[in-house]
C-alpha positions as CSV (number, residue, x, y, z in Angstrom):
1,M,-7.7,5.8,21.5
2,A,-6.4,5.1,18.0
3,E,-3.7,1.9,18.2
4,I,-0.6,2.2,17.3
5,I,0.6,-0.4,14.6
6,P,4.3,-1.6,14.8
7,I,6.0,-0.2,11.8
8,H,9.7,-0.8,11.1
9,H,11.3,2.4,10.9
10,G,12.6,3.6,7.6
11,S,9.9,1.7,5.8
12,G,8.5,4.6,4.5
13,L,4.4,4.5,5.0
14,P,2.9,6.2,7.9
15,R,2.1,4.5,11.5
16,T,-0.9,5.2,11.2
17,L,-3.6,6.1,8.5
18,T,-7.2,7.2,8.1
19,K,-9.7,7.0,5.0
20,E,-9.4,10.3,4.5
21,Q,-5.4,10.2,4.5
22,L,-5.6,7.2,2.4
23,V,-7.6,8.9,-0.3
24,A,-5.1,11.6,-0.3
25,L,-2.0,9.3,-0.6
26,V,-3.7,7.4,-3.3
27,Q,-4.5,11.0,-5.3
28,E,-1.2,12.3,-4.6
29,L,0.6,9.2,-6.0
30,M,-1.8,9.2,-8.8
31,A,-0.8,13.2,-9.7
32,E,2.9,12.4,-9.8
33,G,3.1,9.6,-12.8
34,G,0.8,7.2,-11.1
35,R,3.1,4.8,-9.8
36,M,1.4,2.0,-9.6
37,V,2.4,-1.8,-10.4
38,V,-0.9,-4.1,-11.6
39,K,-0.4,-8.0,-10.1
40,E,-1.2,-10.9,-12.5
41,H,-4.0,-12.0,-10.7
42,C,-6.1,-8.5,-11.6
43,Y,-4.5,-8.5,-15.3
44,D,-6.7,-11.8,-15.6
45,R,-9.5,-9.9,-13.7
46,M,-9.4,-6.6,-15.6
47,E,-9.9,-9.2,-18.8
48,E,-12.6,-11.2,-17.0
49,R,-14.4,-8.0,-16.2
50,D,-13.7,-6.2,-19.3
51,I,-11.7,-3.5,-17.1
52,S,-9.9,-0.7,-18.8
53,M,-6.5,0.4,-17.0
54,A,-8.0,3.7,-17.7
55,Q,-10.8,2.9,-15.7
56,I,-8.6,1.7,-12.9
57,R,-7.0,4.6,-12.8
58,Q,-10.0,7.3,-12.9
59,V,-10.8,5.0,-9.7
60,L,-7.8,6.1,-7.8
61,R,-7.9,9.4,-8.5
62,R,-11.7,9.8,-7.3
63,G,-13.2,6.9,-5.8
64,S,-13.9,6.6,-2.4
65,V,-12.9,4.1,0.5
66,T,-14.7,1.1,0.7
67,R,-12.6,-1.1,3.1
68,G,-9.6,-0.1,4.6
69,P,-7.0,1.0,5.3
70,T,-6.0,-2.0,7.3
71,W,-2.1,-2.7,8.2
72,T,-1.6,-6.0,6.2
73,D,0.9,-9.3,7.2
74,H,2.8,-7.8,3.7
75,R,3.9,-4.8,6.3
76,N,1.5,-2.4,3.9
77,W,-1.8,-0.6,3.8
78,G,-4.3,-2.5,2.2
79,F,-7.6,-0.9,0.7
80,T,-10.7,-1.5,-1.5
81,M,-11.6,1.7,-3.7
82,Q,-14.7,2.3,-5.5
83,A,-16.2,4.5,-8.2
84,D,-18.4,4.7,-11.1
85,T,-16.1,5.4,-14.5
86,A,-17.7,4.7,-18.1
87,G,-21.3,3.5,-16.9
88,Q,-20.0,0.9,-14.6
89,L,-19.2,0.5,-11.1
90,I,-15.3,-0.9,-10.4
91,T,-13.8,-2.0,-7.5
92,A,-10.0,-1.8,-6.9
93,G,-8.2,-3.6,-4.4
94,G,-4.9,-2.6,-3.7
95,A,-2.4,-1.8,-1.0
96,I,0.2,1.3,-0.2
97,D,3.7,-0.4,-0.2
98,V,6.9,0.6,-0.8
99,D,10.0,-0.7,-3.0
100,L,13.3,0.3,-3.6
101,L,11.8,3.3,-5.7
102,G,9.4,4.7,-2.9
103,Q,6.1,4.3,-2.6
104,S,3.4,3.1,-4.6
105,I,0.2,1.3,-5.3
106,L,0.2,-2.2,-5.6
107,I,-2.8,-3.0,-7.3
108,L,-4.6,-6.6,-6.3
109,T,-7.8,-7.2,-8.3
110,V,-11.0,-4.9,-9.7
111,Y,-14.4,-6.1,-9.4
């Protein structure tokens, strides 16, 4: 039986989310212009690990889910996705979140 996750009505996020639905939602958000918010920690890891923004976009466009989706204490759906891009296996940790502009992808870290 699927667990029902209590979510504030009107949050703009689905009550349940499968891996397949997560991939579809991420791909849809990327197709609509790639509404991403990259956190400062992620920029630090990008520089440290020589990972470009283009590689992160590729992970989100064609990657597979390696963890999640998991409902977090921040009231969003956390996940990790992974893809081989530019000859490098890249993993992006993020979340689907809602702000004043609607749904967005938060990119928290990369490795």
